[in-house]
N, C-alpha and C positions, 0 to 999 in steps of 0.2 A: 101373758107375754111369751111363755114357752111355746104354746100352741101357735101363736102368730109367727114366731121364729121358725117353727117347723114348716108351716105352710109357705112362708116366704122362701126358705131355702129349697123347698121342693119345687116351687114355681121357677126358681132360678136354675135348677139342675140342668135342663136342656141347654140353657145359654152357656153353661160352663164348658160344654164341648167346644163351642166356638172360641171361648176365651183361652182354653188351654192349647188349642191348635194354633192360635195366634202367638202364644208364648213359645211354642215349639219353633215357629217360623222365625221368631226373634232370638232364638237360641238361648232361651231362658228355662227350658225344660229338657229333660233327657228324651231324645227322639225315640228311644227304644223302650222306655219305661214309663212314659207319662200316663199311660192307661191305668197304672196302679192307683192313681188318684181318683179315678172316676168310674171304673167298671169292675165289679166283683170278680168277674171271670179272670182278671189279671192280678188278683191279690197275691197269687203265687205262694200259697200257704205251705209251710213245711210242718209236717206232722212230727211230734216229738213226745217221748214218754216222760221227759224231764219237766220240772216246773218251769214255766215260761214267764219271764219278767219282761214287760213292755216299757221301754223308755221312749218318750216322744220329745225330741229336741229339734226345734224348727230350723235353726240356721247354724252357721259355723261356730259362733261363740258358745251357744248352748251345747252343741255336740262336743266341743273340746272340754267343756266343764264336766261332762259325765264320764269321760274316758277313764279317769282315775278311779271312779266308783265302780265301773265295769271291771276294771283290773282287780280291784279288791274283792269283788263278789265272785269272780270267775272260779268255778270249780265244776267237777263232773256231774253234779246234781242239778245244774241250772242251765237253762237255755235263754237267750236274749233276743228280743225283737227290738230293733232300733228303727224308729221312723223319723224322717225329716221332711221338710217342705221344699227347700231351695235346691237348685242344681248343684251349687257349690258345696253345700253340706252333704249331699248325696255322694259326690265325688270324694269328699274328705272321709266319709264313713267307710267307703271302699278301701281307702288307703289305711286308715287307722285299725280296721278290724280284719285285714286280709289274712292274718295268721291265726284267727280264731275260727274254730270249726263250729262253735256253738253260738255265734252271733249272726243274726240275719238282719239285713237292712232292707227296708221297703219305704216307698214314699207314702206319706200319710194321705188317706182318702179325704176328700172334702167333707165338711161336717153336715152332710145330708143324713137325716134320720135313718133312711134305708141303708145307706152305705156303711155308716158306723155300726149299726146293728149287725149287719152281715159280716163286717170285718171282725167284730168281737166273737160272733158265733163260730166263725171259721178258725181263727187263731187261738181262741180260748186261753188268754193270758190269765195267770194266777194273781198277778198284781200289776198295777199300772202306775208309772211315774210320769207326770207331766212336768216339763222343765220351764222355768222362768215365767212367762206370761201367757202360756198356751191354755187358755180357758175356752173349751169348745163345748157348748151346752148339750148338744145331742150325744156326743161321745160320753160325757160325764154322766148324764142321766141314764143312758143305756147301760153303761158299765155298772152303775149302782143297782139298776133293776136286775142285772144278772149276778148280783152279789160279788162283784169283782172290786176289791179294795183299791182306793185311789189315793195317791200321794202327790202333793204339789211341792217340788223341790226347787230350791233357789228362786222361790216365788218373788216376782217383782211387779208391783202395780205402780204406775205413775199417777200423779195427781189427776191428770186428765182422764185416765182409765177409771180411777176410783170414782170420780164425779159422775161418769156415765153409768157405772153400776149402781151408784147410790140413788139415782133417779127411780130405780125399780127395786125397792128394798126387799119385797117378798120374793121376787124372782132371783135376786142376788143371794138371799139366804137359802133358797131352794137349791141353788147350784153350789155355792161354796160350802154349805154344810155337808155335802156329799164326800168331801175329802176326809180321810181318816188321819192324815198327817199333812201339815203345812210347814215346810222349812223355808224361812224367809231370807232373801238376799240382803235386806236392810231393815232397820228399825221402822222406817216410814211404812213399808209394806206390812209389817206386823201390826201396826196401829190400824191400817186400812182394813186388813182381814178381820180384825177383832170387831170393827164396826159392821162389817158385812156378814157377821155371824158364822165365820169359819170356825172349825174346831181344832184342838190340839196344835196350836200355833207355836212355833219355836223360832228363835233367831240364833243360829249357830255361826253366822258369818257367810260371806259370799263365796260359793264354791268355785267361782272363776279364779280365785286365788290359787286353786289347786290344779288348774289347767296344765296339761302336760307340755313340757318344752322339748321339742324334737330338733336337735341340731345336726347338721351335716358337716362334719369336720373336713370333708373333701370339697368344700365349696370352691368351684373353679375361679371365682372372682375375687378371692381373698388377696391375690397378688396385686392386681391393679388397684384395689381399694386401699391397700397399705401404702401406696404411693400418692394418694390423693387425700384431700380434705372432703369428707362426705357426711351427710346427715340423712335421716329417713323421715318422710312424712307418711304416716300409716293411717289406713282407713279413712282416707279423705273423700269427701262428697263433692258433688258437682260445683257447688257454690264456693268451694275452697281451692279449686284448681288455680285460679288467678292469684289468690293469697300466697300459695306456695311458690309459684313461678316468680312473683315479685320479690319474695324472700331470697330466692336464688340470685336474681339480678342484683339485689343489694349486696349479697355476699361476694359477688364478682368484683365489687369495688375494692375489696380487701384481699381477695385471693384469686389467682388465675387458674388454679387447678382444682376447683371445687366441683363436686358431684352431688346432685340432689336425686335421691331415690324416692319416687312417688309410688305409693301402693294404693290405688283407688279401692274403695270399699266394694265397688261393683266393677269387675274387670272388663265387662262389656263396653265400658266407657274409654278403654285404652286408646282407640284410634282417634276419638274426638279430642281427648286430652293431648295426644301427640300433635294434632292439627293446631290446637291453641298454642302449644309450646313453640312450634315451628313458626307460627305467625309473629312470635316475639323474637325471631331470629336466634333461637336456642337450638343447639345440636342435640337432637332427641332420638332416643332408641326405645322401642318396645322390647322388653326382655321376656322371652319365653323360658320355660324351665330348661335348665342345662345350657342356655345361651351364654356366650362370653360377652362381657361389657367391652364395647369397642373403645379404643384409646381416645378417639376424638369426642365421645359422647359426654355430655354434661347433665342432661336430664334423662334419667332412666325410669321407665314406666313398667312396673312389675305386672306381668300378664298371666300370673298363675297364683294359686293359693297354696299355703303351707310352707313357704320358704323364707318368710320374713325373719324368723329366728336367726338364720345365718347372718343376716345383716345387722340385727340387734347385737349379736355377739361381738361384732367388730366396731359398731358405732358407739360414740359417746353421747350423742344427742338424738332424740326422737320426738317429733311432733305427732300427737294423736288427734285425728280429725273428728268431724261432726261436733265440733266444739266452738266454732266461730259463727254459726248460722243462727241468727236471732229468732227466725221464724220457727225453729225447732226447739225453742227454749224448754218446752215441756217434755221433749223426747230427744234429749241431746247427749252427746258424749259417746265414745267407744271405749272398749276395754283397754286400760293402760298396763295391765298386769304383766304381760310377756316382756315388754321392754324393761319394766321395773325389775323383774326377776333376773334379767341379764345385765343389770347394773348400769342401765342408761339413764341419763338425765331426761326426764319426761316433760315436755311442754304441751300446753293445751290452751284453748280459748276460754272465754268466760262461761260457756254453756255446757255443763256436764251433768245434767240432772240424773241420767241413768246410772252414773257411777260416782255420785257425790261423796258417799261415805268412803269409797276406796281412795278417791283423790284427796280427801281430808287426811287419811292415814299417810299417804305418800307425801303430801305437803308438810305435815308435821315432822316427818323424818328427813326432810330436805331432798326428797327424790323427785318431786314434781314442782312445776312453777306455772302459774297462769300468765299468759301474754295477751295483749289486747290489740296488737297490730302487727303487720308483717315487718315494719321497721323495728319494733321491739324484739320480735323473734330473731331477726337477722343480727341485731346487736348482741344478743345472748349467745348466738351460735358463733359469732366472731370471737367472743371471749373464750368459749369452749374450745375452739380450734387453736387459739393461741396458747391456752394453758394446757392443752392436751389432757383433758380431764381423765384421771386414772379411774379404773374400775374399783370402786369402793366395796370391799368384801363385807363391810358392816351392813350395807344396803341389802346384799344378797342374804346374809344371815337373818336379817329382820324379816324379809319376805318368807324365807324358809320356815322360820319359827311359827309365823302366823299361818302358813299353809298347813303345817302339821297339826296345829290345834283345830283348825276348821275341818280338816279331813277326818280327824279322830271323832269329833263330836257329830259330824254328819253321818259317818258310817255307823255309829252307835244307834242313831235314830233310824236309819235306813234298815239295818239288820233286824232291829226290834220289830219294825213294820213288816218285814218279809216273813218273820217267824211268828207273827201274830202275838207278840208280847206287848205289854203296855209301853207306850212310847211317850 
């Protein structure tokens, strides 16, 4: 199977040039740096005498989760290579690590045998950390061949992914056995990795609980929001747009000064979402970074990444998306930890498979609640608005305590792995 995979990816390699150029035209790739993914000449290698640790975090959520780890590890004897895949995560990496002289961000090359082998030969990392579900066979096997230890951190396998790997047990064992350490995000993944013959498997808790919260106390929109009733719909997907807009219309039956802040998971949808909202005769504004909310706006579409924490800090209620779409039942839910950390009441739909254990913890402690329709969500929001839910410090303390335990255990395993100790 590995040989077949390598032949197939090699055959597809020329087609990837057209694919990535199309993505550039669609503004889904960095127009200046997309060649990093596909041509060794543009790997832009930085030579260093220090030990180089490579962390690969595909997207925004994964990148945020490793920031506290990088902060803890950071010292004069280490250099970091951070690779991501998406444009949004690349932009976020630039912002998160702009003050670090020893952190280098690059876009991950496609998993072509030739590319990954060349990337490893040029960068020469001492250790590699793959985050979440980033299982790339060519990279893993080439790293193992070069005697570069591999760790899988915050490992997450869905039932659907596990079933795919289980079809080829020998291939799966060949790949997963190459990891020297597997830190799992949930107990389900731990069970799956045991079946797939991975080694040194641990469950220390989901490190997304440790994600850094960055607040801007000078948020220019605090003034207008303090005079309104508002809620946030975060990480919503295409099929949830109408759900959120209908919720807003229901809220207008009880309040005439309500604002709905919509944060689409993919901000390139902002204009389409605006068109849909305006077709329902709702006064809509696309909000770019540092823009002021206009007095007449009732639907605000957030058109930038990294600023939602400012709104969570002021909001009492947050709906987290990718949770009402039945067709995504096996890959559903977005990370609810940030609003929970900032003492918001968190609402979600019935489909949250990617974060089921986290939601169970939040539900048990009265932080989250499942809703099954826009009518039910609007009724709960009406109650929240009328009661002006206070920020419960007990919620914050609970999350903080859990965060400290997970970070301590995770760092213990990570540092042992870095220093070649038994982990």
